C-alpha positions in Angstrom: -62.4 25.5 -34.5 -60.6 23.2 -36.8 -57.4 25.2 -36.2 -57.8 24.9 -32.5 -58.2 21.1 -32.8 -55.0 20.8 -34.9 -53.2 23.0 -32.4 -54.2 20.7 -29.5 -53.2 17.6 -31.4 -49.8 19.1 -32.1 -49.3 19.9 -28.4 -50.3 16.4 -27.4 -47.9 14.8 -29.9 -45.1 17.0 -28.6 -45.8 16.0 -25.0 -46.1 12.4 -26.0 -42.8 12.6 -27.8 -41.1 14.1 -24.8 -42.5 11.4 -22.6 -41.2 8.7 -24.9 -37.7 10.3 -25.1 -37.5 10.4 -21.3 -38.4 6.8 -20.9 -36.3 5.2 -23.5 -35.1 1.8 -22.3 -31.4 1.7 -21.2 -30.9 -1.9 -22.2 -28.8 -2.3 -19.0 -29.0 -5.5 -17.0 -31.7 -8.1 -17.3 -34.6 -8.4 -15.0 -33.1 -11.2 -12.9 -31.8 -10.5 -9.3 -28.1 -11.0 -9.4 -26.6 -12.9 -6.4 -23.5 -14.8 -5.2 -22.7 -17.6 -7.6 -24.2 -16.0 -10.7 -22.2 -15.7 -13.9 -22.6 -14.0 -17.3 -23.3 -10.5 -18.8 -25.2 -9.2 -15.8 -22.3 -9.9 -13.5 -19.8 -8.3 -15.9 -21.9 -5.1 -15.9 -22.4 -5.2 -12.1 -18.6 -5.6 -11.6 -17.8 -2.9 -14.1 -20.3 -0.4 -12.6 -19.2 -1.1 -9.0 -15.6 -0.6 -10.1 -16.4 2.6 -12.0 -17.7 4.1 -8.7 -14.8 2.8 -6.6 -16.4 -0.1 -4.6 -14.9 -3.1 -6.5 -11.2 -3.6 -7.3 -11.0 -7.2 -8.5 -10.9 -8.5 -12.1 -14.0 -8.2 -14.3 -14.6 -11.9 -15.1 -18.4 -12.3 -15.0 -18.2 -14.5 -11.9 -20.1 -13.3 -8.8 -17.6 -14.3 -6.1 -17.0 -13.1 -2.6 -15.1 -10.0 -3.8 -18.1 -8.9 -5.8 -20.4 -9.8 -2.9 -18.7 -7.6 -0.3 -18.3 -4.8 -2.8 -22.0 -4.9 -3.4 -22.9 -4.9 0.3 -20.6 -1.9 0.9 -22.3 -0.1 -2.0 -25.7 -0.8 -0.5 -24.6 0.4 2.9 -23.1 3.6 1.5 -26.3 4.6 -0.4 -28.8 3.7 2.4 -30.2 0.5 0.8 -30.9 -2.8 2.5 -27.6 -4.6 2.9 -28.2 -8.1 1.7 -25.8 -8.7 -1.2 -28.5 -9.0 -3.8 -28.5 -6.8 -6.9 -32.2 -6.2 -7.5 -34.1 -3.4 -9.1 -33.2 -0.7 -6.5 -29.5 -1.5 -6.8 -29.5 -1.5 -10.6 -31.4 1.8 -10.7 -28.9 3.4 -8.3 -25.9 2.1 -10.4 -27.5 3.3 -13.6 -27.9 6.7 -12.1 -24.4 6.9 -10.6 -22.2 5.2 -13.2 -21.4 4.7 -16.8 -20.8 1.3 -18.6 -18.8 1.1 -21.8 -20.1 -2.4 -22.8 -18.2 -2.6 -26.2 -15.0 -1.6 -24.6 -15.3 -4.1 -21.7 -16.3 -6.9 -24.0 -13.5 -6.2 -26.4 -10.9 -6.9 -23.7 -12.7 -9.9 -22.1 -13.1 -11.6 -25.5 -9.4 -11.1 -26.1 -8.8 -13.3 -23.1 -7.2 -10.6 -21.0 -7.2 -10.4 -17.2 -9.1 -7.2 -17.4 -9.8 -4.5 -14.8 -12.0 -1.5 -15.8 -11.4 1.7 -14.0 -14.0 4.5 -14.1 -13.4 8.2 -14.3 -10.5 8.3 -16.7 -9.8 7.9 -20.5 -10.6 4.5 -21.8 -7.1 3.8 -22.9 -6.0 3.9 -19.3 -8.7 1.7 -18.0 -7.3 -1.8 -18.7 -4.7 -3.9 -17.0 -4.0 -7.3 -18.4 -1.4 -10.0 -19.2 -1.7 -10.7 -22.9 -0.2 -13.9 -24.4 2.5 -11.7 -25.8 3.5 -10.5 -22.4 3.2 -13.9 -20.6 6.9 -14.7 -20.7 7.7 -11.3 -19.3 5.1 -11.7 -16.5 6.4 -15.2 -15.6 10.0 -13.9 -15.5 8.9 -11.1 -13.2 7.2 -13.5 -10.9 10.3 -15.7 -10.7 12.4 -12.7 -9.9 10.1 -11.6 -7.2 10.0 -15.2 -5.7 13.8 -15.4 -5.8 14.0 -12.0 -4.1 11.5 -13.1 -1.4 13.5 -16.4 -0.8 16.8 -14.5 -0.6 15.3 -12.0 1.9 14.1 -14.9 4.1 17.5 -16.6 3.8 19.3 -13.4 4.8 16.9 -12.8 7.7 17.4 -16.3 9.0 21.2 -15.9 8.8 20.9 -12.6 10.7 18.7 -14.2 13.4 21.2 -17.1 13.7 24.0 -14.6 14.1 22.2 -12.6 16.7 21.4 -15.8 18.7 25.0 -17.0 18.5 26.3 -13.6 19.7 23.7 -13.5 22.5 24.7 -17.1 23.6 28.4 -16.0 23.7 27.5 -12.9 25.7 25.5 -15.0 28.2 28.3 -17.5 28.5 30.8 -14.8 29.2 28.6 -13.1 31.8 28.0 -16.4 33.6 31.7 -17.3 33.5 32.5 -13.8 34.9 30.0 -14.3 37.7 31.4 -17.8 38.4 35.0 -16.5 38.6 34.0 -13.7 40.9 32.2 -16.1 43.2 35.3 -18.3 43.4 37.5 -15.3 44.2 35.1 -14.3 47.0 35.2 -17.8 48.4 39.0 -18.0 48.4 39.4 -14.7 50.3 36.8 -15.6 53.0 38.2 -16.5 56.4 38.4 -20.3 56.8 36.4 -20.1 60.1 33.5 -18.2 58.5 30.4 -19.9 57.5 29.6 -19.2 53.9 26.2 -19.9 52.4 26.3 -20.9 48.7 24.2 -18.7 46.5 23.1 -20.1 43.1 24.2 -18.1 40.1 21.3 -17.1 37.9 21.7 -16.3 34.2 21.5 -12.6 33.6 19.9 -12.8 30.1 16.4 -14.0 29.2 16.1 -16.6 26.3 14.9 -14.9 23.1 12.6 -17.1 21.0 13.4 -17.4 17.3 15.6 -14.3 17.3 13.0 -11.8 18.5 14.2 -9.4 21.1 12.3 -8.6 24.3 11.5 -5.2 22.8 10.0 -6.9 19.7 7.8 -9.1 21.9 6.7 -6.2 24.1 5.8 -4.1 21.1 3.8 -6.9 19.5 2.0 -7.5 22.7 1.1 -3.8 22.8 -0.3 -4.0 19.3 -2.3 -7.2 20.0 -3.7 -5.6 23.2 -4.6 -2.4 21.4 -6.1 -4.1 18.4 -7.8 -7.2 19.8 -8.1 -7.3 23.6 -11.8 -7.8 23.4 -11.4 -10.7 20.9 -11.2 -14.4 21.8 -7.8 -15.8 22.5 -7.5 -17.3 19.0 -8.3 -13.8 17.5 -5.4 -12.3 19.5 -3.0 -15.0 18.3 -4.4 -14.2 14.8 -3.5 -10.5 15.0 0.1 -11.4 16.2 0.3 -13.9 13.2 -0.6 -11.1 10.7 2.4 -9.1 12.1 4.7 -12.1 11.7 3.3 -12.9 8.2 4.0 -9.3 7.1 7.6 -9.7 8.3 8.0 -12.6 5.9 6.4 -10.7 3.0 8.6 -8.6 0.6 6.0 -5.9 0.4 6.2 -4.9 4.1 9.1 -3.6 6.3 11.4 -6.3 7.7 11.4 -5.3 11.4 8.6 -5.6 14.0 8.7 -1.9 14.6 8.6 -1.1 10.9 5.6 -3.3 10.3 3.6 -2.0 13.3 4.4 1.7 12.8 3.9 1.7 9.0 1.5 4.5 8.2 -2.2 3.6 8.3 -1.3 -0.1 9.1 -2.9 -0.5 12.5 -5.7 1.4 14.2 -4.1 1.1 17.6 -1.2 3.2 16.4 -3.5 5.9 15.0 -5.6 6.2 18.1 -2.8 5.8 20.6 -3.9 2.5 22.1 -0.5 1.0 21.1 0.9 2.7 24.2 -1.4 0.8 26.7 0.3 -1.8 28.9 -0.5 -5.2 27.5 -1.9 -8.0 29.8 -0.4 -11.5 30.1 -3.0 -12.9 27.6 -1.7 -10.6 24.9 2.0 -11.5 25.7 1.1 -15.2 25.6 -0.7 -14.8 22.3 2.4 -13.3 20.8 4.6 -16.2 22.0 2.1 -18.7 20.6 2.3 -17.0 17.2 6.1 -16.9 17.3 6.2 -20.6 18.1 4.2 -21.4 15.0 0.5 -21.1 15.6 -1.1 -19.2 12.8 -5.0 -19.5 12.9 -5.3 -17.1 10.0 -4.0 -19.3 7.2 -1.1 -16.9 6.4 -3.2 -13.7 6.2 -1.5 -10.4 5.9 -4.6 -8.2 6.3 -7.6 -8.1 8.6 -10.5 -5.8 9.2 -13.8 -5.4 11.2 -16.6 -5.5 8.7 -18.8 -3.5 11.1 -16.4 -0.5 11.3 -14.2 -0.7 8.2 -14.3 2.5 6.1 -11.8 1.6 3.4 -13.3 0.4 0.1 -10.0 -1.2 -0.8 -9.9 -3.7 2.1 -13.2 -5.3 0.9 -11.6 -6.3 -2.3 -8.9 -8.5 -0.7 -9.3 -12.3 -1.0 -10.9 -13.4 2.3 -9.7 -16.5 4.2 -11.8 -16.7 7.3 -13.4 -14.8 10.2 -12.3 -15.1 13.8 -14.3 -13.1 16.3 -15.2 -9.7 14.8 -12.2 -9.7 12.3 -12.1 -11.0 8.7 -8.6 -12.1 7.7 -7.4 -11.7 4.1 -4.6 -12.3 1.8 
């Protein structure tokens, strides 16, 4: 009897020990609900874990800004949780289950004052990108070089536009002069007794605003119509402005066709709506954008938050929302 009691006690201790081992505290996060505007260790861990699983691509700085907010909402949507932008118990448990967090590694780089980004799924030595004080001069020099390159590109582009406008003006003048000379010749060879009705001579070329060809304007109108024909007028001008802003950016092609047909750049190209005939509203929106109206605040990206599938686009700094589109830098 005594042996049986000892045996039962031994089994109970083993089971209890297993239970304790399976419920050891993880020491991850605090009990607070993390939300927009929060700062500190919880936010650092939230950003690192969201980045580890591919939803957040911004810097890990311990500040719950809009980039972190939209990354969290996208994570909640992807895993079937309530999409509210709050990191409560359910979100934390899901992150603990799906990710790893190398706290000492992350803190080491943050405390060194580095602009740190922690990438998951690879060796730790490849998971940091930063500008150390040692590299600051090199970084500043690179930025200056990029700025000079951008300014030179804009200067060259303006010179090319001026050249095209001048050549077009000369061509129009030559065509008008030829038509005028031909009209005078016809007048001189007409019988003096005939009654001749004077016909006004119309210019044969259409004015081209700011160096854009009629083909450029037509293609932009097709893109606006395919991307935003259901949007308010300001939203259509905004899409045209994004195309123009990309033309001015050194990271995009320097022609209208190059920008629009760049792979994966516009949904209308992918689904064939670029080939629809644009209406007059889309054409007018393009002309308003060319003439200087940019309601986006110099955005070079935009997306529909209800249909976007790219995790990367949510990390872009957001400027404003017009209609259904969010415009970003």
